[in-house]
C-alpha positions in Angstrom: -35.1 96.7 -202.8 -37.4 99.2 -204.1 -36.2 101.9 -201.6 -32.7 102.0 -203.6 -32.7 104.5 -205.9 -30.1 105.8 -208.6 -28.8 109.2 -208.2 -27.7 111.4 -211.0 -25.6 114.5 -210.3 -24.3 117.5 -212.6 -21.2 118.6 -210.7 -19.6 122.2 -211.2 -16.3 122.4 -209.1 -14.9 126.0 -208.2 -11.9 127.2 -209.9 -9.8 128.4 -207.1 -7.1 130.2 -209.4 -9.9 132.2 -211.2 -12.7 132.5 -208.5 -14.7 134.5 -210.9 -15.8 131.4 -212.9 -16.1 127.7 -212.7 -14.7 124.6 -214.0 -16.2 122.6 -216.8 -19.3 120.6 -215.8 -19.2 116.6 -215.6 -22.0 114.3 -214.5 -21.9 111.1 -212.4 -24.1 108.5 -211.1 -24.4 106.9 -208.0 -26.9 105.1 -205.4 -29.1 106.0 -202.7 -31.9 104.6 -200.4 -35.2 106.1 -199.1 -35.6 106.6 -195.3 -38.6 107.9 -193.4 -39.8 111.4 -193.8 -39.6 111.6 -197.6 -35.8 111.7 -197.4 -33.1 109.9 -199.5 -29.5 109.2 -198.1 -26.6 109.1 -200.5 -22.9 110.0 -200.3 -21.6 113.6 -199.8 -19.1 113.0 -202.9 -21.8 111.9 -204.9 -23.4 115.5 -204.8 -20.3 117.4 -204.4 -20.3 120.9 -206.0 -23.7 119.9 -207.2 -25.6 122.0 -209.9 -28.4 119.7 -210.3 -29.3 116.4 -208.7 -32.0 113.7 -210.0 -33.0 110.6 -208.5 -34.7 107.4 -210.3 -36.6 104.4 -208.9 -36.2 101.1 -209.6 -38.0 99.9 -212.6 -38.8 103.4 -213.6 -37.5 105.6 -216.6 -38.6 109.0 -215.0 -35.8 110.9 -213.3 -37.2 113.2 -210.5 -35.6 116.5 -209.6 -34.1 116.4 -206.1 -33.3 119.0 -203.6 -30.0 118.5 -201.3 -31.3 119.3 -197.8 -27.8 118.6 -195.9 -24.4 117.4 -196.9 -21.8 115.9 -194.2 -18.3 116.1 -195.7 -16.6 114.5 -192.8 -19.0 111.3 -192.7 -19.4 111.3 -196.3 -23.3 111.4 -196.0 -25.8 113.4 -197.7 -29.7 113.8 -197.4 -32.0 114.6 -200.5 -35.7 115.0 -200.8 -37.9 114.9 -203.9 -41.0 117.4 -204.0 -42.9 115.4 -206.2 -45.5 113.5 -204.7 -45.5 110.8 -207.6 -41.8 109.5 -206.8 -43.1 108.4 -203.5 -45.9 106.3 -204.4 -45.2 102.6 -203.7 -41.9 103.3 -201.9 -41.3 102.1 -198.4 -38.4 103.4 -196.3 -35.9 101.2 -195.1 -35.4 100.5 -191.4 -32.2 100.8 -189.7 -30.5 97.9 -187.7 -28.1 97.4 -185.1 -24.2 97.4 -185.7 -23.4 94.1 -187.1 -20.6 91.8 -185.6 -17.6 90.1 -187.5 -18.8 87.5 -189.9 -22.3 88.9 -190.1 -23.7 88.8 -193.6 -24.5 91.7 -195.3 -26.1 92.6 -198.7 -25.0 95.6 -200.7 -27.5 96.8 -203.3 -26.8 99.6 -205.6 -26.3 100.6 -209.3 -22.7 100.2 -210.5 -21.1 100.6 -213.6 -21.7 97.6 -216.1 -25.5 97.8 -216.0 -28.5 100.0 -215.7 -30.4 97.7 -213.3 -29.9 97.3 -209.5 -27.1 95.0 -208.5 -27.0 92.8 -205.4 -23.9 91.5 -203.9 -23.7 89.3 -200.5 -20.9 89.3 -198.4 -19.7 89.5 -194.7 -18.4 92.0 -192.3 -14.6 91.1 -191.9 -13.3 94.1 -189.8 -14.8 96.9 -187.4 -12.5 99.7 -186.8 -11.7 103.4 -187.1 -11.4 104.1 -190.8 -10.0 107.3 -192.3 -12.8 108.6 -194.6 -11.2 110.1 -198.2 -13.9 112.3 -198.6 -13.4 114.5 -195.3 -10.1 113.5 -194.2 -11.3 112.1 -190.9 -11.5 109.1 -188.9 -14.7 107.6 -188.0 -16.1 104.2 -187.1 -16.4 102.0 -190.3 -17.1 98.5 -191.4 -15.0 96.4 -193.9 -16.5 94.1 -196.1 -14.9 91.7 -198.4 -16.7 92.9 -201.5 -15.3 95.3 -204.1 -17.6 98.7 -204.2 -17.4 99.9 -207.8 -18.1 103.1 -209.0 -21.8 104.0 -208.9 -22.2 101.4 -206.1 -21.4 104.2 -203.5 -24.2 105.7 -201.7 -26.3 102.3 -201.6 -27.3 100.7 -198.5 -25.9 97.4 -196.8 -28.6 95.1 -195.3 -28.2 92.4 -192.7 -30.2 89.2 -193.0 -33.2 90.6 -191.5 -33.5 93.2 -194.3 -32.5 96.3 -192.1 -29.8 98.6 -193.2 -26.8 98.5 -191.4 -24.7 101.2 -193.3 -24.0 102.9 -196.4 -21.2 102.2 -198.7 -19.0 104.9 -199.6 -15.4 103.8 -200.7 -13.0 101.1 -201.6 -9.4 100.1 -201.4 -7.8 99.9 -204.8 -4.4 98.6 -204.6 -2.3 96.2 -206.5 -1.8 94.1 -203.4 -5.7 94.4 -202.5 -8.5 92.7 -203.9 -12.3 92.9 -202.7 -12.2 95.5 -200.1 -14.9 97.8 -199.6 -15.9 99.9 -196.8 -19.5 100.9 -195.1 -20.6 103.7 -192.9 -22.3 102.1 -190.0 -25.4 102.9 -188.5 -24.2 104.9 -185.3 -22.6 107.4 -187.7 -25.6 107.6 -189.8 -28.1 108.0 -187.1 -25.8 110.9 -185.5 -26.2 112.7 -188.9 -29.7 112.2 -189.2 -30.4 113.2 -185.6 -28.1 116.3 -186.0 -30.2 117.6 -189.0 -33.4 116.9 -187.4 -32.3 118.8 -184.3 -30.6 121.6 -185.7 -32.0 121.8 -189.2 -28.7 121.5 -190.6 -25.6 119.2 -190.4 -23.3 120.7 -187.6 -20.3 118.0 -187.6 -19.1 115.3 -184.9 -17.4 116.7 -181.8 -14.1 115.6 -180.9 -12.3 115.6 -177.2 -9.7 118.0 -178.8 -6.6 116.6 -177.3 -3.3 115.2 -178.6 -2.2 112.0 -176.7 0.9 109.7 -176.4 1.4 106.2 -175.8 2.6 104.8 -172.3 4.1 101.8 -173.5 7.5 102.5 -171.9 7.7 101.3 -168.4 10.0 103.9 -167.5 7.9 106.7 -168.7 5.0 105.2 -166.7 7.0 105.0 -163.4 8.2 108.8 -164.1 4.5 109.7 -164.3 3.5 108.2 -160.9 1.5 105.4 -162.3 1.2 102.0 -160.5 2.2 98.8 -162.1 -1.3 97.7 -162.8 -2.5 101.0 -164.1 -2.7 101.6 -167.7 -3.6 104.7 -170.0 -2.2 107.4 -172.3 -0.6 110.7 -171.7 -1.9 114.0 -172.9 0.5 115.9 -174.7 -1.6 119.0 -175.5 -5.2 120.2 -175.1 -6.8 122.8 -177.3 -7.6 126.0 -175.8 -11.2 126.1 -177.3 -12.0 122.4 -176.1 -14.5 122.3 -173.2 -12.2 120.5 -171.1 -9.2 122.9 -171.4 -10.1 124.3 -167.9 -9.8 120.9 -166.3 -7.4 118.7 -168.3 -3.7 120.0 -168.7 -0.7 118.3 -170.7 0.9 115.1 -168.8 -2.6 114.0 -167.5 -2.8 110.4 -167.9 -6.2 109.2 -169.2 -7.0 105.8 -167.6 -10.3 105.2 -169.0 -13.4 106.6 -170.9 -17.1 105.9 -169.5 -15.9 103.0 -167.4 -14.0 101.4 -170.4 -10.1 100.9 -169.2 -7.6 102.3 -171.8 -4.5 100.2 -172.7 -1.0 101.9 -172.8 -1.2 101.7 -176.5 -4.7 103.4 -176.6 -6.5 100.8 -178.2 -8.1 98.8 -175.2 -11.9 98.8 -176.1 -12.5 99.5 -179.8 -16.0 100.8 -179.4 -19.2 100.6 -177.5 -22.4 102.6 -178.3 -25.5 103.2 -176.4 -28.9 104.8 -177.3 -30.2 107.2 -174.7 -33.5 109.2 -174.5 -32.1 112.0 -176.9 -28.8 111.6 -177.1 -26.3 109.1 -179.0 -23.4 107.8 -177.0 -20.2 106.4 -179.1 -16.9 105.8 -177.7 -14.1 105.5 -180.4 -11.2 104.2 -178.2 -8.7 102.9 -180.8 -7.8 106.4 -181.7 -9.4 108.3 -179.0 -11.9 110.2 -181.1 -14.9 110.6 -179.1 -18.4 110.7 -180.8 -20.5 111.4 -177.7 -22.3 114.1 -175.9 -21.6 112.6 -172.3 -19.0 110.8 -171.3 -16.8 110.0 -168.1 -13.1 110.8 -167.9 -11.0 109.2 -165.1 -7.6 111.1 -165.2 -4.3 110.5 -163.2 -3.0 113.8 -162.3 -0.1 114.5 -160.0 -0.6 110.9 -158.5 -4.3 111.4 -157.8 -7.3 109.8 -159.6 -10.1 112.5 -160.5 -13.5 111.6 -161.6 -14.9 114.3 -164.1 -18.0 114.6 -166.1 -18.0 116.6 -168.9 -21.0 117.9 -170.9 
């Protein structure tokens, strides 16, 4: 728990109606945690439009000035560092664990409102699916836990029963009909962010397939597209002109599978799968057909012929 820190930020939002000046400053506090390489991870919204960022260790009264290394808006992760050697004394970085399964116990640590000391809450993973990130208006893999994430708790780590970090808390559902619903950024997304920064020196984002698709639940539609009764898949409606597969895929092609995983007619067969390669992170998110990977196989039914295409 000594790796969990409190993050203080002074924000100054731009004034788009009067771009020659900025809005009034305001301050916020959130959580973060230390990883290898003398770095600290927190949420991107915790340091959004930052003017000054400071971090404080557990049990210390000293706030250390932090430098923002990278901000990933779409995945809501930010990386910080502290150029003061005293801050790193006696701090051990957290170790990342595997993606948890349903009903696995997780422990959320952070500094929520209502107190100054660290807060620890134990809950279980209740759902694993594609989540919409409020910060970046994107959809990525996420974990749902049956614990409310209060203001100040975001950016803190979620540990499994072995003490390994399996995610970063980042948002909660606040509705009259909902209670104790929090969301966690899982380790595959975190590892992609870290490896992206280490490889490119900055966060460059998540790749996407670049297509619009249509469900094939209508049997008459499947018959009209030349699909056999045992075949399932989704129809490509449009391919982005700038997408790397634009020279191969075209409208009305039927995607049958990704990387050997068959796709159902509603596009939800096979929620996700991840593999660790030598230098690449392979993630396949099939529920909404968002591909977060560098190398994948696509089997396409085009004009009644199955094609095996390998896209880099």
